[in-house]
Backbone bond lengths (Angstrom), bond angles and torsions (degrees), N, CA, C in turn:
res aa  C-N    CA-C-N  psi(-1)  N-CA   C-N-CA  omega(-1)  CA-C   N-CA-C  phi
1 M - - - 1.463 - - 1.540 109.24 -
2 N 1.328 116.47 129.31 1.461 120.50 179.78 1.527 110.10 -65.02
3 K 1.317 115.39 135.61 1.459 121.08 -179.56 1.534 109.66 -113.15
4 K 1.296 115.17 156.25 1.453 120.21 -179.56 1.541 109.19 -117.39
5 R 1.318 114.78 147.03 1.457 120.67 -179.49 1.534 109.29 -84.80
6 I 1.323 115.91 140.74 1.473 121.27 176.48 1.498 108.28 -86.78
7 G 1.325 117.09 111.08 1.470 122.13 178.37 1.504 111.24 54.58
8 N 1.338 114.95 -133.50 1.469 121.36 177.00 1.499 112.45 -100.38
9 S 1.325 116.22 19.58 1.476 120.84 -177.80 1.531 109.96 -85.84
10 E 1.305 115.19 179.95 1.455 121.56 175.76 1.520 110.75 -96.26
11 L 1.336 117.06 5.55 1.462 120.25 -178.76 1.514 110.53 -79.73
12 E 1.342 115.80 126.24 1.456 120.40 177.65 1.540 107.78 -119.04
13 I 1.322 114.65 124.58 1.458 118.85 -176.13 1.534 110.68 -122.78
14 A 1.331 113.26 149.19 1.458 119.16 170.88 1.521 108.79 -67.56
15 P 1.344 119.21 160.04 1.460 121.19 -166.94 1.514 118.16 -71.93
16 V 1.339 119.54 0.17 1.479 119.81 172.23 1.520 107.22 -132.05
17 V 1.331 115.95 135.80 1.454 123.79 178.32 1.526 109.10 -103.17
18 F 1.324 116.98 137.16 1.469 119.94 176.88 1.493 109.95 -79.44
19 G 1.339 116.94 126.89 1.461 122.68 177.00 1.513 111.49 -87.05
20 G 1.306 117.42 113.52 1.459 122.53 -172.48 1.516 116.51 -84.59
21 N 1.337 117.26 12.50 1.481 118.06 179.65 1.522 112.69 -69.66
22 V 1.338 117.89 -14.57 1.475 119.94 179.63 1.530 112.12 -81.67
23 F 1.331 117.41 -16.26 1.474 120.03 -178.77 1.525 109.90 -72.90
24 G 1.330 115.40 126.53 1.453 118.62 -176.61 1.510 113.27 81.99
25 W 1.332 114.85 5.88 1.481 120.08 178.45 1.534 108.74 -125.45
26 T 1.313 117.38 -84.77 1.464 119.80 178.49 1.526 112.87 -88.36
27 L 1.345 117.01 -8.51 1.447 121.54 175.40 1.501 111.27 -126.96
28 N 1.331 116.71 132.37 1.455 118.73 174.67 1.516 109.40 -80.99
29 E 1.333 117.54 -177.61 1.453 120.24 -174.35 1.526 112.13 -63.56
30 K 1.313 117.12 -44.90 1.477 120.93 -177.98 1.536 110.89 -61.58
31 D 1.328 116.48 -47.68 1.462 120.12 -179.35 1.521 111.37 -68.34
32 S 1.332 116.61 -34.45 1.468 120.50 175.97 1.497 111.60 -60.89
33 H 1.318 117.15 -45.18 1.469 121.24 178.81 1.532 109.85 -61.98
34 R 1.306 117.75 -41.42 1.454 120.87 -179.86 1.522 111.54 -62.93
35 I 1.324 116.68 -42.38 1.470 121.18 179.36 1.518 110.58 -66.49
36 L 1.324 116.63 -42.07 1.448 120.03 179.61 1.529 111.68 -63.97
37 D 1.340 116.04 -39.58 1.459 118.83 175.55 1.524 111.02 -60.22
38 G 1.327 116.45 -43.79 1.467 119.59 177.93 1.514 112.76 -63.60
39 F 1.302 116.40 -35.18 1.464 122.81 -179.53 1.537 109.90 -65.13
40 V 1.320 117.75 -53.89 1.473 119.55 -177.38 1.513 112.62 -73.79
41 D 1.332 117.18 -27.87 1.466 119.74 177.85 1.547 111.13 -64.89
42 R 1.310 116.91 -21.34 1.466 120.88 178.64 1.536 112.15 -92.44
43 G 1.318 116.28 9.77 1.463 120.26 174.65 1.516 115.01 93.01
44 L 1.338 117.74 3.20 1.463 120.90 178.24 1.545 108.66 -88.26
45 N 1.324 117.60 153.03 1.462 117.32 -168.26 1.511 117.46 -140.14
46 A 1.341 119.68 -1.47 1.448 121.32 -174.17 1.519 111.63 -116.30
47 I 1.329 115.70 133.16 1.464 122.88 -177.77 1.516 108.29 -127.11
48 D 1.341 115.04 128.26 1.472 120.86 -178.64 1.510 110.23 -113.17
49 T 1.332 115.63 137.28 1.465 120.97 177.13 1.530 108.07 -146.72
50 A 1.326 115.47 -165.85 1.474 122.04 176.30 1.518 109.02 -156.67
51 N 1.331 115.53 155.19 1.443 118.24 -179.92 1.537 113.24 -67.31
52 S 1.333 116.95 -15.42 1.466 120.22 -178.59 1.529 113.04 -94.37
53 Y 1.324 118.47 -7.51 1.470 120.41 179.35 1.533 110.79 -78.00
54 S 1.311 123.34 134.16 1.438 126.07 -3.42 1.522 108.34 -118.51
55 H 1.350 115.19 80.33 1.465 122.96 -172.65 1.502 112.76 -64.20
56 W 1.355 117.23 -22.19 1.469 120.97 -173.70 1.517 113.50 -76.27
57 V 1.314 117.34 -10.52 1.456 121.45 179.90 1.521 108.70 -83.25
58 E 1.299 117.22 135.62 1.462 121.96 -177.73 1.546 109.02 -58.56
59 G 1.328 114.50 128.72 1.456 120.74 -179.06 1.510 113.16 94.14
60 N 1.316 118.99 -13.25 1.460 122.99 178.66 1.519 110.00 -91.28
61 E 1.337 115.57 158.38 1.456 120.95 177.39 1.530 113.23 -127.41
62 G 1.337 115.77 -1.18 1.451 120.87 -175.66 1.526 109.59 105.52
63 G 1.292 116.61 148.20 1.457 121.49 -178.72 1.517 113.85 93.70
64 E 1.331 117.20 -7.30 1.466 119.95 -178.99 1.516 112.77 -61.84
65 S 1.322 117.20 -40.79 1.459 120.88 -179.77 1.535 110.29 -63.47
66 E 1.318 116.96 -45.68 1.475 120.63 178.37 1.512 111.13 -59.99
67 K 1.318 117.90 -40.99 1.472 121.39 179.96 1.522 110.56 -61.75
68 I 1.317 117.83 -42.49 1.452 121.74 -179.76 1.518 110.79 -66.12
69 I 1.319 117.32 -43.18 1.463 120.19 176.83 1.522 110.00 -63.57
70 G 1.342 116.87 -38.64 1.456 120.94 179.11 1.501 112.36 -64.36
71 S 1.317 118.75 -41.67 1.454 120.75 178.55 1.517 110.46 -67.32
72 W 1.353 117.08 -35.96 1.458 120.03 175.93 1.522 111.19 -64.73
73 L 1.335 117.14 -44.57 1.452 121.09 178.31 1.506 112.09 -58.70
74 K 1.322 115.68 -41.90 1.472 120.78 -179.66 1.507 110.91 -63.01
75 N 1.342 116.53 -41.98 1.467 120.33 178.90 1.504 112.80 -72.85
76 K 1.353 115.88 -38.10 1.450 121.07 -172.56 1.523 111.85 -76.59
77 G 1.352 116.30 -40.07 1.449 119.44 -174.34 1.514 111.53 73.62
78 G 1.320 115.70 -179.59 1.468 119.65 178.59 1.500 113.49 66.32
79 R 1.312 116.94 42.36 1.477 122.59 -176.75 1.512 113.12 -48.36
80 D 1.320 118.32 -40.02 1.478 121.39 -174.89 1.531 112.90 -69.45
81 N 1.332 116.82 -10.30 1.469 119.60 178.81 1.532 112.84 -79.99
82 Y 1.325 116.98 -10.43 1.449 120.75 -172.94 1.528 111.88 -121.21
83 I 1.318 115.71 148.44 1.455 121.86 174.27 1.530 106.72 -100.79
84 I 1.308 116.28 114.37 1.447 122.15 -179.34 1.511 109.66 -104.99
85 M 1.320 115.10 121.78 1.465 122.12 -177.99 1.526 108.35 -118.25
86 T 1.312 116.69 131.28 1.455 118.31 171.61 1.531 108.86 -138.69
87 K 1.321 116.39 178.08 1.462 120.18 -171.64 1.518 110.49 -135.99
88 V 1.323 113.85 161.01 1.468 121.65 179.33 1.529 107.71 -142.66
89 G 1.316 115.32 152.17 1.478 118.74 174.80 1.503 114.30 110.57
90 S 1.320 118.08 -8.36 1.469 120.94 -178.15 1.511 110.94 -76.54
91 S 1.322 115.59 158.41 1.460 120.60 168.62 1.524 108.91 -79.26
92 F 1.302 116.13 157.87 1.466 121.50 177.61 1.513 106.96 -109.75
93 G 1.333 114.76 72.59 1.463 119.81 -175.21 1.505 110.58 66.36
94 G 1.328 116.39 -135.85 1.466 120.23 -179.27 1.504 113.59 -85.61
95 K 1.357 116.91 4.01 1.459 121.40 -174.50 1.522 112.86 -79.54
96 S 1.327 117.74 -22.53 1.461 120.03 -173.77 1.520 109.78 -158.67
97 K 1.331 115.50 176.01 1.442 121.99 177.23 1.528 108.97 -115.76
98 P 1.351 117.92 162.77 1.464 118.71 173.69 1.512 110.68 -52.25
99 N 1.346 115.65 143.60 1.463 119.33 -173.31 1.527 108.30 -148.68
100 T 1.328 116.48 115.09 1.468 120.14 177.24 1.521 111.34 -120.78
101 T 1.335 116.00 31.65 1.457 119.57 176.57 1.532 110.38 -74.84
102 K 1.307 116.53 159.03 1.457 120.20 179.60 1.517 110.88 -60.52
103 E 1.317 117.36 -44.25 1.466 120.73 -178.10 1.531 111.50 -58.50
104 H 1.305 115.44 -43.76 1.477 119.88 -178.81 1.538 111.18 -66.35
105 I 1.296 117.66 -45.93 1.460 122.07 -178.35 1.528 110.14 -63.22
106 I 1.328 117.40 -46.47 1.463 121.13 -178.46 1.530 111.49 -62.64
107 T 1.313 115.20 -36.36 1.488 119.57 178.90 1.505 111.17 -73.12
108 E 1.314 117.55 -45.94 1.464 121.41 -173.94 1.524 113.53 -70.90
109 V 1.305 119.18 -29.10 1.469 118.97 -176.58 1.539 109.69 -64.01
110 D 1.321 117.03 -38.85 1.467 118.99 -179.18 1.523 111.84 -66.95
111 K 1.330 116.52 -35.13 1.458 120.02 175.48 1.523 110.54 -64.03
112 S 1.335 115.69 -43.31 1.469 119.45 179.00 1.510 111.78 -64.10
113 L 1.318 117.23 -42.06 1.466 120.77 179.61 1.529 111.82 -61.29
114 R 1.336 116.08 -41.70 1.475 119.82 179.00 1.543 109.93 -64.26
115 R 1.336 116.11 -46.06 1.446 118.73 -178.83 1.518 112.08 -64.27
116 L 1.316 116.13 -37.01 1.481 120.82 -176.55 1.531 112.89 -81.97
117 N 1.325 117.72 -6.98 1.465 121.17 -179.69 1.530 111.79 57.24
118 T 1.316 114.79 46.28 1.469 118.79 -178.12 1.534 108.96 -144.69
119 D 1.319 114.69 158.44 1.449 121.05 178.31 1.519 113.27 -89.19
120 Y 1.335 116.21 -14.38 1.454 120.10 -176.61 1.511 112.00 -150.25
121 I 1.309 114.43 154.43 1.474 122.01 176.17 1.521 106.22 -112.58
122 D 1.335 116.13 128.70 1.467 119.09 -176.76 1.523 111.87 -68.63
123 L 1.328 116.97 -45.70 1.445 121.82 -178.99 1.531 108.43 -134.70
124 Y 1.336 115.85 109.71 1.476 122.12 -178.46 1.532 106.01 -102.74
125 Q 1.339 116.68 122.70 1.448 120.20 -169.35 1.533 113.62 -119.13
126 T 1.284 115.14 140.49 1.468 121.52 169.18 1.527 107.39 -68.85
127 H 1.322 117.19 111.11 1.464 120.94 -175.62 1.530 109.46 -72.13
128 Y 1.307 116.13 -55.21 1.469 122.71 177.33 1.526 106.89 -132.55
129 D 1.301 116.87 118.67 1.468 120.71 173.84 1.517 108.17 -69.84
130 D 1.345 116.65 127.90 1.478 118.22 -176.97 1.515 112.43 -75.90
131 G 1.332 118.08 -11.04 1.461 121.22 172.77 1.516 114.53 80.00
132 V 1.350 118.19 -5.81 1.486 119.95 -176.99 1.525 112.86 -124.46
133 T 1.332 117.76 -30.31 1.467 119.38 179.03 1.516 109.35 -64.72
134 P 1.338 117.98 132.78 1.461 119.00 178.37 1.540 110.69 -54.99
135 I 1.313 115.97 136.25 1.456 120.77 -176.83 1.526 111.06 -57.54
136 E 1.340 117.08 -39.42 1.457 119.34 -178.21 1.522 111.87 -66.28
137 E 1.331 117.70 -26.24 1.467 120.62 175.89 1.522 110.78 -69.48
138 T 1.299 116.52 -46.89 1.478 120.74 -179.81 1.538 109.62 -63.06
139 L 1.312 117.61 -49.72 1.455 120.77 -178.03 1.509 111.27 -67.68
140 G 1.333 116.27 -31.15 1.474 121.03 176.89 1.526 111.44 -65.97
141 A 1.342 116.27 -36.85 1.467 120.20 176.27 1.520 109.10 -63.92
142 Y 1.323 116.65 -44.45 1.464 119.34 179.78 1.542 110.72 -63.98
143 Q 1.296 116.49 -35.91 1.470 120.36 178.05 1.543 110.76 -59.80
144 E 1.319 116.42 -42.30 1.459 120.15 177.98 1.524 111.68 -62.95
145 L 1.320 115.71 -39.76 1.455 119.90 -178.31 1.515 111.34 -69.71
146 I 1.328 116.49 -37.09 1.469 120.19 177.38 1.526 110.49 -66.23
147 K 1.327 116.01 -43.79 1.474 119.73 177.86 1.505 111.81 -62.50
148 A 1.331 117.12 -33.56 1.473 121.61 179.85 1.515 112.23 -78.90
149 G 1.332 118.19 -7.79 1.456 122.21 179.92 1.511 114.23 80.49
150 K 1.307 117.24 10.78 1.463 120.76 -179.89 1.531 111.82 -83.46
151 V 1.315 116.31 -25.05 1.474 122.76 -178.46 1.521 108.32 -133.70
152 R 1.334 117.17 140.54 1.449 119.99 177.68 1.520 110.62 -93.28
153 Y 1.317 117.85 -50.75 1.458 122.19 -178.51 1.529 109.67 -142.81
154 I 1.317 115.72 167.66 1.465 120.91 -177.98 1.514 111.41 -124.91
155 G 1.340 113.82 153.60 1.458 122.79 176.92 1.502 108.93 -141.75
156 V 1.341 115.80 -179.41 1.472 120.62 -177.65 1.524 108.98 -145.51
157 S 1.319 115.35 151.05 1.477 118.51 178.61 1.518 110.01 -117.61
158 N 1.304 117.63 -92.71 1.457 120.66 -172.11 1.538 110.56 -83.77
159 I 1.310 114.41 101.58 1.459 121.37 -175.58 1.538 107.64 -148.05
160 S 1.292 116.54 146.74 1.458 119.22 177.48 1.525 110.06 -72.73
161 R 1.309 115.38 157.93 1.478 119.29 178.86 1.526 110.27 -59.35
162 A 1.318 116.45 -41.49 1.460 119.53 -177.41 1.520 111.29 -63.31
163 R 1.335 116.41 -44.95 1.476 119.80 -178.96 1.532 111.25 -69.60
164 L 1.330 116.98 -31.17 1.462 120.01 176.05 1.522 109.17 -66.06
165 E 1.327 116.93 -48.18 1.466 119.51 -179.89 1.523 110.79 -62.72
166 D 1.333 117.07 -41.21 1.459 119.98 178.66 1.532 111.22 -65.03
167 S 1.319 116.44 -37.79 1.469 120.56 179.46 1.510 111.24 -64.36
168 L 1.320 117.30 -42.44 1.465 120.94 178.77 1.534 110.28 -65.77
169 R 1.339 116.49 -37.42 1.456 120.72 178.88 1.537 111.36 -67.96
170 V 1.336 116.48 -46.47 1.459 120.80 179.81 1.521 111.42 -61.65
171 S 1.327 116.52 -39.53 1.463 120.98 177.38 1.533 111.14 -55.37
172 E 1.318 114.28 -45.24 1.471 118.94 -178.12 1.530 111.37 -71.73
173 E 1.316 116.59 -43.53 1.457 120.18 -175.50 1.527 112.81 -68.71
174 L 1.318 117.29 -36.98 1.459 121.30 -175.79 1.508 113.47 -104.50
175 N 1.331 116.33 7.21 1.474 121.98 179.44 1.514 110.10 55.30
176 L 1.322 116.78 49.23 1.454 124.29 178.00 1.542 108.84 -106.48
177 P 1.314 117.94 162.72 1.480 119.33 177.81 1.518 110.18 -57.47
178 T 1.334 114.10 145.60 1.468 118.88 -178.65 1.516 109.77 -113.11
179 Y 1.306 115.91 148.75 1.469 120.64 176.84 1.528 109.40 -64.93
180 Q 1.327 115.10 126.08 1.452 120.45 -179.63 1.530 111.42 -94.49
181 S 1.320 116.39 -17.51 1.474 119.44 -176.77 1.511 110.35 -143.57
182 L 1.330 113.52 155.97 1.468 123.31 174.77 1.512 108.14 -126.71
183 Q 1.331 115.66 129.98 1.460 121.71 173.67 1.514 108.69 -105.97
184 P 1.303 118.96 95.36 1.453 121.57 177.75 1.523 111.45 -100.43
185 L 1.303 116.53 161.35 1.479 121.59 167.63 1.520 106.77 -74.07
186 Y 1.329 115.48 116.46 1.486 118.77 -178.18 1.523 108.49 -158.57
187 N 1.320 114.87 124.92 1.453 122.30 175.21 1.514 108.59 -161.71
188 L 1.315 117.48 -179.38 1.460 120.97 -177.23 1.529 113.05 -58.62
189 Y 1.315 117.38 -30.74 1.464 119.86 179.06 1.530 110.88 -85.27
190 S 1.318 117.59 -45.04 1.460 122.84 -175.44 1.531 109.95 -101.24
191 R 1.308 116.13 91.55 1.452 120.63 -173.78 1.522 114.22 -116.51
192 E 1.316 116.16 -32.09 1.464 120.33 -165.18 1.529 113.40 -60.87
193 Q 1.353 117.33 -49.10 1.461 119.15 -175.03 1.519 111.60 -60.29
194 Y 1.327 117.02 -47.82 1.457 118.83 -179.21 1.519 111.21 -64.31
195 E 1.318 117.00 -46.20 1.466 120.56 -172.96 1.491 113.33 -71.27
196 T 1.350 118.52 -25.46 1.440 120.69 -179.58 1.525 112.75 -97.48
197 E 1.363 117.02 -35.91 1.470 119.35 -175.39 1.522 113.88 -96.73
198 Y 1.309 116.60 -46.45 1.467 119.71 -170.30 1.516 115.45 -95.92
199 L 1.326 116.95 -29.86 1.454 120.90 -177.11 1.541 112.77 -53.64
200 P 1.341 118.42 -45.26 1.481 117.80 178.90 1.527 112.84 -61.79
201 V 1.332 118.23 -36.28 1.470 121.95 179.34 1.538 108.86 -67.96
202 V 1.307 115.67 -43.98 1.458 120.82 -179.64 1.536 110.85 -60.99
203 E 1.309 115.63 -46.58 1.474 119.44 -178.31 1.527 110.97 -65.28
204 N 1.310 117.49 -32.41 1.462 120.59 -178.65 1.506 112.89 -79.41
205 S 1.331 117.19 -29.92 1.464 120.27 -173.13 1.519 114.42 -101.63
206 G 1.335 118.21 -22.71 1.437 120.40 -177.51 1.533 113.94 81.02
207 I 1.318 116.45 10.27 1.466 121.47 178.20 1.529 109.01 -65.71
208 S 1.313 117.43 142.79 1.467 121.10 179.39 1.510 111.43 -80.87
209 V 1.329 116.10 148.97 1.456 122.08 -177.59 1.531 110.37 -114.58
210 L 1.342 115.95 124.21 1.454 123.37 179.46 1.527 107.58 -123.50
211 P 1.316 117.96 85.44 1.465 121.19 -172.95 1.529 112.48 -64.25
212 Y 1.340 115.35 138.30 1.466 118.67 171.40 1.530 109.22 -102.93
213 Y 1.337 115.52 169.87 1.476 121.40 -171.43 1.518 110.68 50.80
214 S 1.320 115.32 42.15 1.477 120.77 -177.09 1.516 112.60 -59.75
215 L 1.331 116.20 -29.14 1.464 120.31 179.48 1.538 111.30 -111.10
216 A 1.340 115.97 20.12 1.478 122.02 175.21 1.544 110.84 49.97
217 S 1.341 113.72 54.99 1.479 120.30 178.04 1.538 113.30 58.09
218 G 1.313 117.01 25.33 1.446 121.26 179.44 1.526 114.60 99.23
219 F 1.321 116.57 -9.39 1.467 120.09 -179.46 1.503 111.77 -61.09
220 L 1.348 117.71 -34.31 1.458 121.62 -175.05 1.532 112.72 -91.04
221 T 1.323 117.42 14.40 1.472 120.30 176.12 1.522 112.81 -88.26
222 G 1.335 117.01 -8.92 1.460 120.23 -176.06 1.514 113.56 87.83
223 K 1.309 114.85 2.99 1.485 120.57 -179.79 1.537 111.31 -67.56
224 Y 1.318 115.69 -30.72 1.458 121.05 -175.47 1.528 109.50 -109.99
225 R 1.313 116.20 111.66 1.461 121.39 -176.25 1.522 113.68 -127.67
226 A 1.349 116.74 -11.89 1.452 121.54 -178.69 1.521 108.24 -154.20
227 D 1.325 116.90 165.74 1.450 121.06 -177.01 1.519 113.34 -53.33
228 D 1.307 117.31 -41.25 1.463 121.00 -176.15 1.532 113.47 -66.31
229 D 1.320 116.35 -19.49 1.459 119.89 179.95 1.524 113.65 -69.56
230 F 1.310 116.65 -12.57 1.469 121.15 -177.31 1.531 112.35 -96.96
231 N 1.297 117.44 9.14 1.479 120.45 -176.94 1.519 111.88 -94.73
232 Q 1.302 117.99 18.13 1.472 121.35 -172.02 1.531 113.37 -86.01
233 S 1.326 117.93 -30.32 1.447 120.60 -175.90 1.517 109.41 -166.57
234 L 1.319 115.46 171.66 1.487 120.41 175.62 1.520 109.75 -63.96
235 R 1.322 117.25 -34.87 1.468 120.53 178.63 1.513 109.67 -63.92
236 S 1.352 116.32 -40.93 1.462 119.55 179.48 1.520 110.86 -62.10
237 E 1.320 115.94 -37.01 1.467 120.04 179.67 1.526 110.15 -64.40
238 G 1.336 116.54 -37.54 1.466 120.66 177.16 1.531 111.65 -65.40
239 I 1.333 115.87 -39.87 1.457 121.04 178.31 1.521 109.45 -64.47
240 K 1.311 116.73 -40.13 1.476 119.65 179.37 1.517 110.08 -62.23
241 K 1.322 116.38 -44.00 1.452 120.07 -178.79 1.532 111.99 -62.93
242 E 1.332 114.91 -37.05 1.445 120.52 -176.35 1.529 113.40 -77.78
243 Y 1.335 115.99 -40.65 1.477 119.08 -167.95 1.516 116.97 -119.11
244 W 1.332 118.31 -20.54 1.459 119.62 -171.11 1.525 110.26 -85.95
245 N 1.320 115.83 71.59 1.444 124.24 177.63 1.539 108.08 -126.69
246 D 1.305 117.22 -172.27 1.467 119.43 -177.79 1.528 111.73 -57.43
247 K 1.330 115.12 -43.67 1.473 120.48 178.89 1.532 110.09 -61.41
248 G 1.325 117.05 -46.61 1.448 120.61 -177.62 1.508 113.03 -66.85
249 K 1.321 117.10 -39.85 1.467 120.51 179.99 1.521 110.51 -65.41
250 K 1.318 116.11 -40.56 1.468 120.48 178.93 1.552 110.43 -64.94
251 L 1.322 115.29 -41.30 1.478 119.29 -178.29 1.525 110.85 -67.20
252 I 1.330 117.07 -41.89 1.459 119.19 179.91 1.532 111.03 -63.59
253 A 1.311 116.93 -41.20 1.472 119.41 176.89 1.521 110.73 -59.71
254 Q 1.320 115.91 -42.18 1.461 121.93 179.77 1.541 110.27 -66.85
255 L 1.319 115.55 -40.26 1.457 120.21 -179.41 1.532 111.45 -67.64
256 L 1.297 117.41 -41.72 1.462 120.70 179.02 1.520 111.08 -64.65
257 E 1.306 117.20 -37.84 1.461 121.07 177.83 1.529 110.86 -65.63
258 A 1.355 115.52 -42.07 1.456 119.50 179.10 1.539 110.48 -66.14
259 A 1.340 116.87 -40.04 1.465 120.63 179.84 1.534 110.47 -62.13
260 K 1.306 115.83 -38.30 1.478 120.94 177.71 1.529 109.93 -66.33
261 E 1.326 115.23 -42.66 1.484 119.85 -178.96 1.525 111.10 -62.40
262 F 1.335 116.60 -43.76 1.442 121.12 -176.87 1.532 113.61 -83.98
263 G 1.320 116.01 -15.53 1.454 120.00 -177.20 1.520 111.94 71.49
264 E 1.325 115.64 31.64 1.476 121.02 179.15 1.523 109.62 -127.40
265 S 1.302 117.32 170.55 1.456 121.16 179.30 1.534 110.56 -75.03
266 P 1.321 118.59 156.22 1.448 120.91 175.46 1.539 112.31 -57.52
267 A 1.323 116.56 -36.81 1.456 120.60 178.86 1.533 111.02 -62.07
268 A 1.334 115.98 -45.01 1.457 120.39 178.96 1.524 111.49 -63.10
269 V 1.309 117.21 -39.90 1.472 121.05 178.63 1.528 110.13 -66.04
270 S 1.326 117.31 -42.15 1.474 120.90 -179.36 1.512 110.69 -63.19
271 L 1.322 118.33 -43.14 1.452 121.28 178.51 1.528 111.22 -70.87
272 A 1.319 116.77 -36.52 1.462 120.55 178.20 1.534 110.85 -62.72
273 W 1.340 116.33 -38.00 1.458 118.95 178.54 1.542 110.36 -61.78
274 L 1.335 115.88 -42.87 1.460 118.38 177.87 1.524 110.77 -60.97
275 L 1.325 116.28 -45.17 1.471 120.88 -178.88 1.529 111.16 -64.57
276 A 1.304 117.25 -24.19 1.485 120.74 179.10 1.512 111.70 -77.49
277 Q 1.329 118.33 -9.58 1.461 120.05 178.34 1.532 109.10 -81.34
278 N 1.310 116.31 130.69 1.466 120.72 -171.81 1.504 113.98 -58.64
279 T 1.339 118.45 -30.59 1.458 119.61 -174.99 1.525 113.10 -91.55
280 V 1.319 117.95 -6.23 1.477 120.77 -178.11 1.537 109.62 -86.51
281 T 1.319 115.79 124.56 1.451 121.52 176.64 1.510 110.54 -85.52
282 A 1.328 117.40 -49.56 1.464 120.62 179.43 1.529 108.40 -164.22
283 P 1.326 118.36 126.78 1.463 120.84 174.43 1.520 109.76 -73.34
284 I 1.330 114.14 153.44 1.462 120.63 174.09 1.520 108.49 -100.00
285 A 1.309 116.62 127.61 1.457 120.33 -179.03 1.520 109.35 -143.64
286 S 1.324 115.26 146.37 1.465 122.02 -179.90 1.538 109.59 -100.77
287 A 1.314 113.90 161.95 1.458 120.98 176.78 1.505 109.54 -143.31
288 T 1.321 115.72 142.33 1.455 120.76 173.67 1.530 111.02 -119.34
289 K 1.321 115.59 -6.68 1.467 122.06 176.30 1.523 108.83 -135.50
290 E 1.317 116.70 152.75 1.469 118.83 179.54 1.535 112.57 -65.33
291 S 1.333 116.40 -26.76 1.456 118.81 177.62 1.519 111.64 -63.45
292 H 1.361 116.11 -28.14 1.454 119.37 176.85 1.525 110.45 -66.00
293 I 1.329 117.31 -35.44 1.444 120.68 179.32 1.522 110.56 -68.77
294 D 1.322 115.30 -33.22 1.473 118.91 174.52 1.536 110.68 -60.69
295 D 1.336 116.07 -34.94 1.467 120.20 175.96 1.521 110.80 -61.21
296 F 1.342 116.76 -36.99 1.455 120.72 178.92 1.542 110.35 -60.82
297 I 1.321 114.27 -45.69 1.467 119.69 -178.23 1.523 111.05 -65.44
298 Q 1.320 116.32 -41.75 1.463 120.06 178.14 1.528 111.31 -65.45
299 A 1.308 116.70 -34.50 1.464 120.43 178.65 1.523 111.04 -64.28
300 I 1.334 115.98 -42.82 1.446 120.66 178.84 1.535 110.86 -60.90
301 K 1.316 115.32 -44.65 1.461 120.82 179.34 1.527 111.39 -64.36
302 L 1.341 116.22 -46.45 1.453 121.22 -177.74 1.526 112.17 -63.84
303 S 1.332 115.83 -40.13 1.478 119.01 -177.94 1.520 111.85 -63.57
304 S 1.315 116.10 -34.24 1.464 118.38 -179.02 1.535 111.59 -76.89
305 E 1.328 116.18 -25.64 1.459 119.59 -178.14 1.511 114.03 -91.55
306 S 1.318 117.49 -29.34 1.476 120.26 -169.63 1.529 114.04 -134.82
307 S 1.319 116.89 34.78 1.469 119.27 -175.97 1.537 112.58 -59.92
308 K 1.323 115.97 -42.29 1.463 119.32 -179.65 1.534 110.50 -65.49
309 N 1.323 116.73 -43.42 1.452 119.90 179.61 1.534 111.74 -62.05
310 L 1.312 116.37 -39.96 1.461 121.00 179.71 1.514 110.94 -62.64
311 N 1.322 116.07 -44.05 1.448 119.37 179.69 1.519 112.37 -68.75
312 D 1.295 117.50 -32.57 1.458 120.77 177.34 1.531 110.78 -69.52
313 I 1.315 117.22 -40.82 1.468 122.39 -179.22 1.525 111.04 -63.54
314 F 1.329 115.53 -44.70 1.478 119.26 -173.25 1.528 111.54 -105.25
315 R 1.316 116.22 32.30 1.471 119.77 177.59 1.538 108.59 -66.98
316 K 1.310 116.42 137.18 1.478 119.67 -178.49 1.514 110.36 -74.36
């Protein structure tokens, strides 16, 4: 399977990244290990998580996802075969606020390393930029971790365009580590912010893009096609409130028609569209069944065969 390089780093990843927010939430440890085995057995190699996952589940405090990945790594072996990505800086629900201070980063990385059962993190990402810590302090903390061998490269997720541009500038001016990747919210439904705010920065800098919510919390899988489809859970009700409007209904109809045309699932088509975008390195997607991973593989194949058609179908 062809792999893509993350930014100017030496990290090469297969074109879909596994989103680890489901570990310790909708998947227990045993099922998580089974899904991860299926993921890597199909030639995929990158797993994304965060130190705060999955704090929102009753009884959890955060770090559960990292622990599950760590136990899988210990059982699986071959650590160097996988790209492990985690994040720091997020709030843990109402318990804290985003924090990208040096003290916080230096403290949290050791906790993540212990939970992950590894000596190093391939891509350590600023989960939420707190907007107030001096950029040179945050990047300086990462520099120490890279020198110590605890982190190989750094990335960033939720950050304003201005702070991203300033961070890239400060990295160059002060010879500090630079963000190799950006994790933005980007999918067939949520396009405007990335395409208007971040796309110009990405094109100018060469930073890699790893979109999260690639399937819009499951809305773009084709699971929801009518009002009654949202009566399955409280989560479904939230998805309905967020996406089931005129725009969403039109997009689902379009997506189902495209899925029929290509003979693939709506999820595969949605991911293939992301992969067909020139600036996207690999979308992040979760799976709770092995059939979902098959959608990842079909998306990779479809994107290479029909990128122009995909862009024509879903032209804004």
